[in-house]
All heavy atoms as TSV, in Angstrom:
chain	resi	resn	atom	element	x	y	z
A	1	MET	N	N	65.852	14.882	93.829
A	1	MET	CA	C	65.292	13.616	93.402
A	1	MET	C	C	63.980	13.888	92.656
A	1	MET	O	O	63.083	14.520	93.173
A	1	MET	CB	C	65.045	12.734	94.627
A	1	MET	CG	C	64.496	11.424	94.239
A	1	MET	SD	S	64.706	10.026	95.311
A	1	MET	CE	C	64.072	10.426	96.848
A	2	ASP	N	N	63.894	13.397	91.438
A	2	ASP	CA	C	62.727	13.628	90.597
A	2	ASP	C	C	61.770	12.433	90.712
A	2	ASP	O	O	62.081	11.327	90.265
A	2	ASP	CB	C	63.170	13.823	89.146
A	2	ASP	CG	C	62.046	14.329	88.281
A	2	ASP	OD1	O	61.004	14.723	88.844
A	2	ASP	OD2	O	62.197	14.329	87.051
A	3	ILE	N	N	60.621	12.661	91.320
A	3	ILE	CA	C	59.661	11.580	91.568
A	3	ILE	C	C	58.922	11.183	90.291
A	3	ILE	O	O	58.548	10.034	90.114
A	3	ILE	CB	C	58.672	11.996	92.673
A	3	ILE	CG1	C	59.415	12.191	93.982
A	3	ILE	CG2	C	57.572	10.974	92.842
A	3	ILE	CD1	C	58.576	12.673	95.122
A	4	LYS	N	N	58.739	12.100	89.378
A	4	LYS	CA	C	57.970	11.806	88.165
A	4	LYS	C	C	58.613	10.720	87.312
A	4	LYS	O	O	57.922	9.988	86.626
A	4	LYS	CB	C	57.808	13.078	87.335
A	4	LYS	CG	C	56.924	14.098	87.984
A	4	LYS	CD	C	56.798	15.321	87.114
A	4	LYS	CE	C	55.944	16.367	87.792
A	4	LYS	NZ	N	55.841	17.586	87.023
A	5	ASN	N	N	59.919	10.622	87.323
A	5	ASN	CA	C	60.606	9.652	86.474
A	5	ASN	C	C	60.856	8.317	87.155
A	5	ASN	O	O	61.447	7.440	86.552
A	5	ASN	CB	C	61.935	10.239	85.991
A	5	ASN	CG	C	61.707	11.385	85.020
A	5	ASN	OD1	O	60.700	11.420	84.333
A	5	ASN	ND2	N	62.640	12.320	84.976
A	6	LYS	N	N	60.440	8.143	88.390
A	6	LYS	CA	C	60.651	6.880	89.099
A	6	LYS	C	C	59.562	5.885	88.681
A	6	LYS	O	O	58.369	6.195	88.724
A	6	LYS	CB	C	60.572	7.079	90.610
A	6	LYS	CG	C	61.655	7.929	91.167
A	6	LYS	CD	C	62.669	7.059	91.811
A	6	LYS	CE	C	63.717	7.972	92.429
A	6	LYS	NZ	N	64.954	7.304	92.555
A	7	PRO	N	N	59.945	4.672	88.286
A	7	PRO	CA	C	58.934	3.663	87.957
A	7	PRO	C	C	58.309	3.105	89.236
A	7	PRO	O	O	58.932	3.030	90.283
A	7	PRO	CB	C	59.726	2.589	87.232
A	7	PRO	CG	C	61.108	2.730	87.752
A	7	PRO	CD	C	61.294	4.199	88.055
A	8	VAL	N	N	57.055	2.726	89.130
A	8	VAL	CA	C	56.369	2.112	90.268
A	8	VAL	C	C	56.884	0.691	90.390
A	8	VAL	O	O	56.917	-0.068	89.424
A	8	VAL	CB	C	54.843	2.122	90.046
A	8	VAL	CG1	C	54.129	1.411	91.170
A	8	VAL	CG2	C	54.333	3.535	89.895
A	9	SER	N	N	57.307	0.338	91.577
A	9	SER	CA	C	57.865	-1.004	91.756
A	9	SER	C	C	56.771	-2.055	91.632
A	9	SER	O	O	55.589	-1.789	91.864
A	9	SER	CB	C	58.562	-1.122	93.105
A	9	SER	OG	O	57.608	-1.099	94.136
A	10	LYS	N	N	57.203	-3.234	91.264
A	10	LYS	CA	C	56.261	-4.338	91.073
A	10	LYS	C	C	55.582	-4.707	92.390
A	10	LYS	O	O	54.384	-4.966	92.427
A	10	LYS	CB	C	56.998	-5.535	90.500
A	10	LYS	CG	C	56.106	-6.598	89.947
A	10	LYS	CD	C	56.929	-7.689	89.295
A	10	LYS	CE	C	56.169	-8.284	88.147
A	10	LYS	NZ	N	56.941	-9.337	87.487
A	11	SER	N	N	56.342	-4.714	93.484
A	11	SER	CA	C	55.750	-5.104	94.768
A	11	SER	C	C	54.724	-4.071	95.233
A	11	SER	O	O	53.708	-4.432	95.833
A	11	SER	CB	C	56.831	-5.284	95.837
A	11	SER	OG	O	57.435	-4.049	96.150
A	12	MET	N	N	54.958	-2.807	94.928
A	12	MET	CA	C	53.986	-1.781	95.308
A	12	MET	C	C	52.686	-1.961	94.515
A	12	MET	O	O	51.589	-1.823	95.051
A	12	MET	CB	C	54.554	-0.392	95.069
A	12	MET	CG	C	53.682	0.717	95.555
A	12	MET	SD	S	54.532	2.279	95.336
A	12	MET	CE	C	53.247	3.397	95.796
A	13	GLY	N	N	52.818	-2.304	93.252
A	13	GLY	CA	C	51.641	-2.567	92.424
A	13	GLY	C	C	50.869	-3.778	92.920
A	13	GLY	O	O	49.636	-3.773	92.950
A	14	LEU	N	N	51.591	-4.825	93.318
A	14	LEU	CA	C	50.930	-6.017	93.843
A	14	LEU	C	C	50.224	-5.720	95.168
A	14	LEU	O	O	49.111	-6.213	95.413
A	14	LEU	CB	C	51.943	-7.147	94.027
A	14	LEU	CG	C	52.465	-7.779	92.740
A	14	LEU	CD1	C	53.565	-8.792	93.049
A	14	LEU	CD2	C	51.333	-8.435	91.977
A	15	LYS	N	N	50.844	-4.911	96.012
A	15	LYS	CA	C	50.219	-4.539	97.287
A	15	LYS	C	C	48.952	-3.735	97.047
A	15	LYS	O	O	47.933	-3.943	97.721
A	15	LYS	CB	C	51.194	-3.749	98.153
A	15	LYS	CG	C	52.320	-4.582	98.714
A	15	LYS	CD	C	53.298	-3.728	99.483
A	15	LYS	CE	C	54.498	-4.537	99.928
A	15	LYS	NZ	N	55.499	-3.693	100.610
A	16	PHE	N	N	49.010	-2.818	96.100
A	16	PHE	CA	C	47.828	-2.018	95.785
A	16	PHE	C	C	46.710	-2.904	95.238
A	16	PHE	O	O	45.545	-2.763	95.614
A	16	PHE	CB	C	48.178	-0.925	94.770
A	16	PHE	CG	C	47.000	-0.093	94.375
A	16	PHE	CD1	C	46.492	0.865	95.237
A	16	PHE	CD2	C	46.387	-0.276	93.149
A	16	PHE	CE1	C	45.402	1.629	94.881
A	16	PHE	CE2	C	45.290	0.484	92.786
A	16	PHE	CZ	C	44.796	1.447	93.659
A	17	THR	N	N	47.060	-3.829	94.363
A	17	THR	CA	C	46.072	-4.747	93.794
A	17	THR	C	C	45.456	-5.624	94.877
A	17	THR	O	O	44.232	-5.851	94.891
A	17	THR	CB	C	46.720	-5.618	92.706
A	17	THR	OG1	O	47.280	-4.766	91.710
A	17	THR	CG2	C	45.715	-6.543	92.063
A	18	ALA	N	N	46.275	-6.109	95.805
A	18	ALA	CA	C	45.770	-6.939	96.896
A	18	ALA	C	C	44.841	-6.139	97.807
A	18	ALA	O	O	43.790	-6.640	98.227
A	18	ALA	CB	C	46.928	-7.509	97.705
A	19	ALA	N	N	45.219	-4.889	98.088
A	19	ALA	CA	C	44.366	-4.044	98.926
A	19	ALA	C	C	43.041	-3.764	98.225
A	19	ALA	O	O	41.972	-3.775	98.850
A	19	ALA	CB	C	45.079	-2.738	99.260
A	20	LEU	N	N	43.095	-3.525	96.931
A	20	LEU	CA	C	41.874	-3.268	96.164
A	20	LEU	C	C	40.977	-4.510	96.135
A	20	LEU	O	O	39.755	-4.404	96.295
A	20	LEU	CB	C	42.237	-2.839	94.745
A	20	LEU	CG	C	41.113	-2.348	93.859
A	20	LEU	CD1	C	40.475	-1.099	94.463
A	20	LEU	CD2	C	41.632	-2.032	92.473
A	21	ALA	N	N	41.577	-5.681	95.967
A	21	ALA	CA	C	40.806	-6.927	95.967
A	21	ALA	C	C	40.180	-7.172	97.339
A	21	ALA	O	O	39.012	-7.583	97.433
A	21	ALA	CB	C	41.692	-8.096	95.566
A	22	ALA	N	N	40.931	-6.915	98.403
A	22	ALA	CA	C	40.398	-7.101	99.762
A	22	ALA	C	C	39.229	-6.146	100.002
A	22	ALA	O	O	38.215	-6.527	100.601
A	22	ALA	CB	C	41.491	-6.874	100.799
A	23	PHE	N	N	39.347	-4.918	99.539
A	23	PHE	CA	C	38.247	-3.959	99.673
A	23	PHE	C	C	37.026	-4.448	98.904
A	23	PHE	O	O	35.900	-4.365	99.393
A	23	PHE	CB	C	38.675	-2.583	99.161
A	23	PHE	CG	C	37.544	-1.603	99.095
A	23	PHE	CD1	C	37.079	-0.985	100.251
A	23	PHE	CD2	C	36.930	-1.307	97.894
A	23	PHE	CE1	C	36.026	-0.087	100.198
A	23	PHE	CE2	C	35.882	-0.416	97.829
A	23	PHE	CZ	C	35.422	0.199	98.995
A	24	GLY	N	N	37.234	-4.945	97.694
A	24	GLY	CA	C	36.125	-5.441	96.882
A	24	GLY	C	C	35.398	-6.598	97.541
A	24	GLY	O	O	34.162	-6.641	97.557
A	25	VAL	N	N	36.136	-7.527	98.097
A	25	VAL	CA	C	35.528	-8.673	98.786
A	25	VAL	C	C	34.762	-8.200	100.017
A	25	VAL	O	O	33.627	-8.639	100.263
A	25	VAL	CB	C	36.602	-9.715	99.167
A	25	VAL	CG1	C	36.047	-10.766	100.112
A	25	VAL	CG2	C	37.169	-10.370	97.918
A	26	GLY	N	N	35.344	-7.291	100.781
A	26	GLY	CA	C	34.656	-6.752	101.958
A	26	GLY	C	C	33.385	-6.018	101.591
A	26	GLY	O	O	32.355	-6.152	102.251
A	27	PHE	N	N	33.450	-5.251	100.515
A	27	PHE	CA	C	32.273	-4.517	100.046
A	27	PHE	C	C	31.178	-5.480	99.599
A	27	PHE	O	O	30.001	-5.288	99.907
A	27	PHE	CB	C	32.670	-3.590	98.892
A	27	PHE	CG	C	31.562	-2.717	98.405
A	27	PHE	CD1	C	31.191	-1.590	99.105
A	27	PHE	CD2	C	30.878	-3.037	97.245
A	27	PHE	CE1	C	30.168	-0.784	98.666
A	27	PHE	CE2	C	29.848	-2.234	96.791
A	27	PHE	CZ	C	29.488	-1.099	97.506
A	28	TYR	N	N	31.548	-6.538	98.889
A	28	TYR	CA	C	30.585	-7.524	98.421
A	28	TYR	C	C	29.888	-8.214	99.592
A	28	TYR	O	O	28.670	-8.379	99.597
A	28	TYR	CB	C	31.306	-8.550	97.535
A	28	TYR	CG	C	30.424	-9.676	97.062
A	28	TYR	CD1	C	29.491	-9.475	96.052
A	28	TYR	CD2	C	30.515	-10.948	97.624
A	28	TYR	CE1	C	28.681	-10.509	95.612
A	28	TYR	CE2	C	29.720	-11.986	97.191
A	28	TYR	CZ	C	28.804	-11.754	96.191
A	28	TYR	OH	O	27.995	-12.777	95.760
A	29	ILE	N	N	30.668	-8.606	100.592
A	29	ILE	CA	C	30.096	-9.273	101.764
A	29	ILE	C	C	29.176	-8.324	102.527
A	29	ILE	O	O	28.076	-8.707	102.945
A	29	ILE	CB	C	31.216	-9.814	102.672
A	29	ILE	CG1	C	31.920	-10.984	101.972
A	29	ILE	CG2	C	30.680	-10.258	104.024
A	29	ILE	CD1	C	33.179	-11.445	102.660
A	30	ALA	N	N	29.580	-7.076	102.689
A	30	ALA	CA	C	28.752	-6.095	103.390
A	30	ALA	C	C	27.458	-5.840	102.632
A	30	ALA	O	O	26.388	-5.733	103.230
A	30	ALA	CB	C	29.526	-4.797	103.581
A	31	LYS	N	N	27.543	-5.760	101.313
A	31	LYS	CA	C	26.345	-5.517	100.504
A	31	LYS	C	C	25.353	-6.672	100.628
A	31	LYS	O	O	24.150	-6.452	100.764
A	31	LYS	CB	C	26.747	-5.321	99.041
A	31	LYS	CG	C	25.590	-4.989	98.148
A	31	LYS	CD	C	26.036	-4.771	96.724
A	31	LYS	CE	C	24.807	-4.541	95.867
A	31	LYS	NZ	N	25.100	-4.468	94.465
A	32	ARG	N	N	25.850	-7.894	100.598
A	32	ARG	CA	C	24.961	-9.050	100.763
A	32	ARG	C	C	24.310	-9.050	102.138
A	32	ARG	O	O	23.130	-9.374	102.268
A	32	ARG	CB	C	25.738	-10.344	100.558
A	32	ARG	CG	C	26.062	-10.591	99.093
A	32	ARG	CD	C	26.693	-11.916	98.863
A	32	ARG	NE	N	25.887	-12.988	99.442
A	32	ARG	CZ	C	26.197	-14.262	99.374
A	32	ARG	NH1	N	27.288	-14.632	98.764
A	32	ARG	NH2	N	25.422	-15.162	99.933
A	33	SER	N	N	25.072	-8.677	103.152
A	33	SER	CA	C	24.549	-8.639	104.515
A	33	SER	C	C	23.438	-7.599	104.632
A	33	SER	O	O	22.377	-7.860	105.218
A	33	SER	CB	C	25.677	-8.328	105.493
A	33	SER	OG	O	25.176	-8.133	106.782
A	34	VAL	N	N	23.667	-6.417	104.072
A	34	VAL	CA	C	22.665	-5.354	104.133
A	34	VAL	C	C	21.416	-5.753	103.353
A	34	VAL	O	O	20.286	-5.539	103.820
A	34	VAL	CB	C	23.258	-4.025	103.600
A	34	VAL	CG1	C	22.175	-2.995	103.381
A	34	VAL	CG2	C	24.301	-3.500	104.563
A	35	ASN	N	N	21.591	-6.347	102.178
A	35	ASN	CA	C	20.436	-6.765	101.383
A	35	ASN	C	C	19.604	-7.813	102.097
A	35	ASN	O	O	18.362	-7.765	102.065
A	35	ASN	CB	C	20.887	-7.288	100.019
A	35	ASN	CG	C	21.236	-6.182	99.066
A	35	ASN	OD1	O	20.863	-5.032	99.271
A	35	ASN	ND2	N	21.966	-6.523	98.024
A	36	SER	N	N	20.250	-8.771	102.747
A	36	SER	CA	C	19.489	-9.808	103.450
A	36	SER	C	C	18.761	-9.213	104.656
A	36	SER	O	O	17.629	-9.604	104.952
A	36	SER	CB	C	20.392	-10.956	103.877
A	36	SER	OG	O	21.333	-10.521	104.826
A	37	LYS	N	N	19.377	-8.253	105.343
A	37	LYS	CA	C	18.716	-7.597	106.470
A	37	LYS	C	C	17.520	-6.792	105.988
A	37	LYS	O	O	16.454	-6.818	106.607
A	37	LYS	CB	C	19.694	-6.691	107.208
A	37	LYS	CG	C	19.058	-5.833	108.268
A	37	LYS	CD	C	19.689	-6.035	109.608
A	37	LYS	CE	C	19.145	-5.113	110.664
A	37	LYS	NZ	N	17.754	-5.276	110.970
A	38	ARG	N	N	17.671	-6.066	104.894
A	38	ARG	CA	C	16.555	-5.279	104.351
A	38	ARG	C	C	15.405	-6.185	103.934
A	38	ARG	O	O	14.240	-5.881	104.160
A	38	ARG	CB	C	17.026	-4.446	103.162
A	38	ARG	CG	C	17.940	-3.307	103.571
A	38	ARG	CD	C	18.484	-2.587	102.386
A	38	ARG	NE	N	17.430	-1.816	101.751
A	38	ARG	CZ	C	17.537	-1.267	100.557
A	38	ARG	NH1	N	18.628	-1.399	99.865
A	38	ARG	NH2	N	16.533	-0.571	100.053
A	39	LYS	N	N	15.723	-7.335	103.310
A	39	LYS	CA	C	14.674	-8.268	102.898
A	39	LYS	C	C	13.951	-8.832	104.110
A	39	LYS	O	O	12.719	-8.935	104.116
A	39	LYS	CB	C	15.266	-9.406	102.071
A	39	LYS	CG	C	14.199	-10.344	101.529
A	39	LYS	CD	C	14.818	-11.467	100.748
A	39	LYS	CE	C	13.806	-12.407	100.165
A	39	LYS	NZ	N	12.748	-12.840	101.031
A	40	ALA	N	N	14.694	-9.178	105.164
A	40	ALA	CA	C	14.074	-9.704	106.378
A	40	ALA	C	C	13.175	-8.653	107.024
A	40	ALA	O	O	12.064	-8.966	107.471
A	40	ALA	CB	C	15.140	-10.151	107.369
A	41	ASP	N	N	13.634	-7.402	107.055
A	41	ASP	CA	C	12.819	-6.327	107.612
A	41	ASP	C	C	11.551	-6.102	106.789
A	41	ASP	O	O	10.471	-5.889	107.335
A	41	ASP	CB	C	13.615	-5.020	107.695
A	41	ASP	CG	C	14.680	-5.050	108.770
A	41	ASP	OD1	O	14.625	-5.944	109.636
A	41	ASP	OD2	O	15.575	-4.174	108.730
A	42	LEU	N	N	11.674	-6.164	105.467
A	42	LEU	CA	C	10.512	-5.981	104.601
A	42	LEU	C	C	9.516	-7.121	104.778
A	42	LEU	O	O	8.307	-6.888	104.857
A	42	LEU	CB	C	10.949	-5.878	103.145
A	42	LEU	CG	C	9.838	-5.679	102.119
A	42	LEU	CD1	C	9.086	-4.369	102.385
A	42	LEU	CD2	C	10.402	-5.694	100.716
A	43	ASP	N	N	10.017	-8.352	104.857
A	43	ASP	CA	C	9.127	-9.495	105.074
A	43	ASP	C	C	8.409	-9.376	106.417
A	43	ASP	O	O	7.210	-9.660	106.513
A	43	ASP	CB	C	9.912	-10.802	105.016
A	43	ASP	CG	C	10.408	-11.117	103.615
A	43	ASP	OD1	O	9.882	-10.520	102.649
A	43	ASP	OD2	O	11.325	-11.959	103.495
A	44	GLU	N	N	9.137	-8.942	107.439
A	44	GLU	CA	C	8.535	-8.759	108.764
A	44	GLU	C	C	7.460	-7.663	108.721
A	44	GLU	O	O	6.378	-7.814	109.293
A	44	GLU	CB	C	9.614	-8.396	109.778
A	44	GLU	CG	C	9.098	-8.224	111.183
A	44	GLU	CD	C	10.212	-7.845	112.148
A	44	GLU	OE1	O	11.375	-8.134	111.851
A	44	GLU	OE2	O	9.888	-7.258	113.190
A	45	TYR	N	N	7.750	-6.589	108.013
A	45	TYR	CA	C	6.786	-5.492	107.894
A	45	TYR	C	C	5.523	-5.957	107.157
A	45	TYR	O	O	4.412	-5.680	107.587
A	45	TYR	CB	C	7.429	-4.320	107.152
A	45	TYR	CG	C	6.460	-3.220	106.797
A	45	TYR	CD1	C	6.013	-2.332	107.774
A	45	TYR	CD2	C	6.003	-3.057	105.503
A	45	TYR	CE1	C	5.124	-1.327	107.457
A	45	TYR	CE2	C	5.114	-2.059	105.176
A	45	TYR	CZ	C	4.676	-1.193	106.153
A	45	TYR	OH	O	3.800	-0.194	105.830
A	46	ARG	N	N	5.722	-6.669	106.061
A	46	ARG	CA	C	4.561	-7.154	105.303
A	46	ARG	C	C	3.729	-8.127	106.129
A	46	ARG	O	O	2.498	-8.105	106.077
A	46	ARG	CB	C	5.024	-7.812	104.016
A	46	ARG	CG	C	5.485	-6.810	102.983
A	46	ARG	CD	C	5.917	-7.482	101.716
A	46	ARG	NE	N	6.270	-6.493	100.711
A	46	ARG	CZ	C	6.963	-6.763	99.621
A	46	ARG	NH1	N	7.380	-7.995	99.389
A	46	ARG	NH2	N	7.248	-5.811	98.760
A	47	ALA	N	N	4.384	-8.988	106.897
A	47	ALA	CA	C	3.659	-9.935	107.739
A	47	ALA	C	C	2.864	-9.194	108.811
A	47	ALA	O	O	1.717	-9.545	109.098
A	47	ALA	CB	C	4.627	-10.917	108.381
A	48	SER	N	N	3.461	-8.156	109.397
A	48	SER	CA	C	2.745	-7.406	110.430
A	48	SER	C	C	1.580	-6.634	109.824
A	48	SER	O	O	0.545	-6.477	110.458
A	48	SER	CB	C	3.695	-6.456	111.163
A	48	SER	OG	O	4.104	-5.408	110.314
A	49	MET	N	N	1.728	-6.153	108.602
A	49	MET	CA	C	0.624	-5.429	107.959
A	49	MET	C	C	-0.521	-6.377	107.620
A	49	MET	O	O	-1.681	-6.007	107.718
A	49	MET	CB	C	1.110	-4.726	106.687
A	49	MET	CG	C	2.046	-3.568	106.959
A	49	MET	SD	S	1.360	-2.318	108.056
A	49	MET	CE	C	0.103	-1.628	107.018
A	50	ASN	N	N	-0.208	-7.608	107.225
A	50	ASN	CA	C	-1.249	-8.587	106.913
A	50	ASN	C	C	-1.984	-9.022	108.177
A	50	ASN	O	O	-3.187	-9.265	108.140
A	50	ASN	CB	C	-0.649	-9.807	106.212
A	50	ASN	CG	C	-0.308	-9.500	104.777
A	50	ASN	OD1	O	-0.817	-8.565	104.188
A	50	ASN	ND2	N	0.583	-10.293	104.217
A	51	GLN	N	N	-1.295	-9.109	109.302
A	51	GLN	CA	C	-1.935	-9.483	110.557
A	51	GLN	C	C	-2.755	-8.334	111.117
A	51	GLN	O	O	-3.798	-8.547	111.717
A	51	GLN	CB	C	-0.888	-9.897	111.589
A	51	GLN	CG	C	-0.237	-11.214	111.278
A	51	GLN	CD	C	0.875	-11.540	112.254
A	51	GLN	OE1	O	1.205	-10.736	113.106
A	51	GLN	NE2	N	1.433	-12.727	112.119
A	52	ALA	N	N	-2.306	-7.108	110.906
A	52	ALA	CA	C	-2.980	-5.949	111.477
A	52	ALA	C	C	-4.301	-5.665	110.781
A	52	ALA	O	O	-5.267	-5.245	111.411
A	52	ALA	CB	C	-2.069	-4.726	111.396
A	53	SER	N	N	-4.356	-5.886	109.466
A	53	SER	CA	C	-5.574	-5.549	108.742
A	53	SER	C	C	-5.907	-6.592	107.689
A	53	SER	O	O	-5.790	-6.351	106.501
A	53	SER	CB	C	-5.414	-4.182	108.086
A	53	SER	OG	O	-4.305	-4.199	107.217
A	54	PRO	N	N	-6.354	-7.767	108.100
A	54	PRO	CA	C	-6.707	-8.782	107.102
A	54	PRO	C	C	-7.956	-8.395	106.305
A	54	PRO	O	O	-8.080	-8.742	105.152
A	54	PRO	CB	C	-6.948	-10.045	107.928
A	54	PRO	CG	C	-7.226	-9.565	109.306
A	54	PRO	CD	C	-6.492	-8.262	109.455
A	55	GLN	N	N	-8.861	-7.645	106.919
A	55	GLN	CA	C	-10.072	-7.221	106.223
A	55	GLN	C	C	-9.723	-6.260	105.094
A	55	GLN	O	O	-10.318	-6.310	104.028
A	55	GLN	CB	C	-11.053	-6.564	107.208
A	55	GLN	CG	C	-12.400	-6.217	106.604
A	55	GLN	CD	C	-13.152	-7.447	106.104
A	55	GLN	OE1	O	-13.052	-8.516	106.684
A	55	GLN	NE2	N	-13.895	-7.297	105.030
A	56	LEU	N	N	-8.764	-5.392	105.314
A	56	LEU	CA	C	-8.372	-4.424	104.303
A	56	LEU	C	C	-7.833	-5.130	103.067
A	56	LEU	O	O	-8.191	-4.783	101.943
A	56	LEU	CB	C	-7.311	-3.469	104.862
A	56	LEU	CG	C	-6.761	-2.421	103.895
A	56	LEU	CD1	C	-7.875	-1.469	103.468
A	56	LEU	CD2	C	-5.639	-1.641	104.533
A	57	SER	N	N	-7.011	-6.145	103.239
A	57	SER	CA	C	-6.456	-6.844	102.080
A	57	SER	C	C	-7.558	-7.606	101.335
A	57	SER	O	O	-7.528	-7.702	100.125
A	57	SER	CB	C	-5.332	-7.786	102.499
A	57	SER	OG	O	-5.826	-8.759	103.379
A	58	LYS	N	N	-8.563	-8.125	102.056
A	58	LYS	CA	C	-9.676	-8.806	101.387
A	58	LYS	C	C	-10.511	-7.809	100.598
A	58	LYS	O	O	-10.930	-8.087	99.489
A	58	LYS	CB	C	-10.555	-9.526	102.410
A	58	LYS	CG	C	-9.907	-10.736	103.016
A	58	LYS	CD	C	-10.822	-11.372	104.027
A	58	LYS	CE	C	-10.149	-12.540	104.729
A	58	LYS	NZ	N	-10.989	-13.100	105.783
A	59	ASP	N	N	-10.745	-6.615	101.153
A	59	ASP	CA	C	-11.512	-5.597	100.451
A	59	ASP	C	C	-10.797	-5.122	99.199
A	59	ASP	O	O	-11.403	-4.931	98.162
A	59	ASP	CB	C	-11.788	-4.399	101.361
A	59	ASP	CG	C	-12.792	-4.719	102.461
A	59	ASP	OD1	O	-13.497	-5.753	102.337
A	59	ASP	OD2	O	-12.849	-3.971	103.454
A	60	SER	N	N	-9.504	-4.925	99.276
A	60	SER	CA	C	-8.770	-4.456	98.120
A	60	SER	C	C	-8.740	-5.532	97.029
A	60	SER	O	O	-8.777	-5.230	95.852
A	60	SER	CB	C	-7.349	-4.040	98.503
A	60	SER	OG	O	-6.626	-5.151	98.994
A	61	ALA	N	N	-8.697	-6.804	97.411
A	61	ALA	CA	C	-8.732	-7.886	96.426
A	61	ALA	C	C	-10.109	-7.930	95.757
A	61	ALA	O	O	-10.210	-8.156	94.559
A	61	ALA	CB	C	-8.424	-9.219	97.090
A	62	ALA	N	N	-11.166	-7.677	96.520
A	62	ALA	CA	C	-12.517	-7.664	95.950
A	62	ALA	C	C	-12.685	-6.489	94.997
A	62	ALA	O	O	-13.354	-6.603	93.985
A	62	ALA	CB	C	-13.547	-7.606	97.066
A	63	ASP	N	N	-12.067	-5.362	95.307
A	63	ASP	CA	C	-12.167	-4.185	94.443
A	63	ASP	C	C	-11.498	-4.426	93.107
A	63	ASP	O	O	-11.956	-3.953	92.069
A	63	ASP	CB	C	-11.550	-2.953	95.113
A	63	ASP	CG	C	-12.390	-2.450	96.283
A	63	ASP	OD1	O	-13.577	-2.821	96.345
A	63	ASP	OD2	O	-11.843	-1.702	97.112
A	64	THR	N	N	-10.417	-5.148	93.079
A	64	THR	CA	C	-9.704	-5.381	91.826
A	64	THR	C	C	-10.413	-6.408	90.960
A	64	THR	O	O	-10.312	-6.369	89.746
A	64	THR	CB	C	-8.257	-5.847	92.084
A	64	THR	OG1	O	-8.295	-7.037	92.864
A	64	THR	CG2	C	-7.466	-4.773	92.792
A	65	THR	N	N	-11.182	-7.339	91.567
A	65	THR	CA	C	-11.874	-8.351	90.766
A	65	THR	C	C	-13.217	-7.859	90.277
A	65	THR	O	O	-13.733	-8.373	89.310
A	65	THR	CB	C	-12.079	-9.644	91.602
A	65	THR	OG1	O	-12.810	-9.330	92.770
A	65	THR	CG2	C	-10.742	-10.264	91.956
A	66	ASN	N	N	-13.772	-6.864	90.931
A	66	ASN	CA	C	-15.076	-6.333	90.537
A	66	ASN	C	C	-14.874	-5.243	89.481
A	66	ASN	O	O	-14.613	-4.111	89.796
A	66	ASN	CB	C	-15.810	-5.774	91.760
A	66	ASN	CG	C	-17.232	-5.376	91.432
A	66	ASN	OD1	O	-17.694	-5.603	90.309
A	66	ASN	ND2	N	-17.903	-4.766	92.379
A	67	THR	N	N	-15.005	-5.617	88.212
A	67	THR	CA	C	-14.802	-4.642	87.138
A	67	THR	C	C	-16.119	-4.277	86.461
A	67	THR	O	O	-16.116	-3.628	85.428
A	67	THR	CB	C	-13.830	-5.216	86.078
A	67	THR	OG1	O	-14.371	-6.442	85.587
A	67	THR	CG2	C	-12.454	-5.424	86.671
A	68	GLY	N	N	-17.226	-4.685	87.037
A	68	GLY	CA	C	-18.528	-4.381	86.457
A	68	GLY	C	C	-18.924	-2.918	86.657
A	68	GLY	O	O	-18.279	-2.154	87.342
A	69	SER	N	N	-19.984	-2.497	86.047
A	69	SER	CA	C	-20.529	-1.149	86.014
A	69	SER	C	C	-19.747	-0.266	86.906
A	69	SER	O	O	-19.688	0.798	87.092
A	69	SER	CB	C	-21.989	-1.130	86.374
A	69	SER	OG	O	-22.249	-1.691	87.647
């Protein structure tokens, strides 16, 4: 039996396409979930840094506005 000359059946192609689409949807949902978690973690980190050192952020803001001599 020569496998090279056998045509791919239509149902096999549809199954492959459906599996590929399902993978794509799963990947998209997972990516959105990871991005939202990373953003929440970053926001939490920034909030904790602002609470830990409010004087530091005020000093750095003063340094950027003071452009004299």
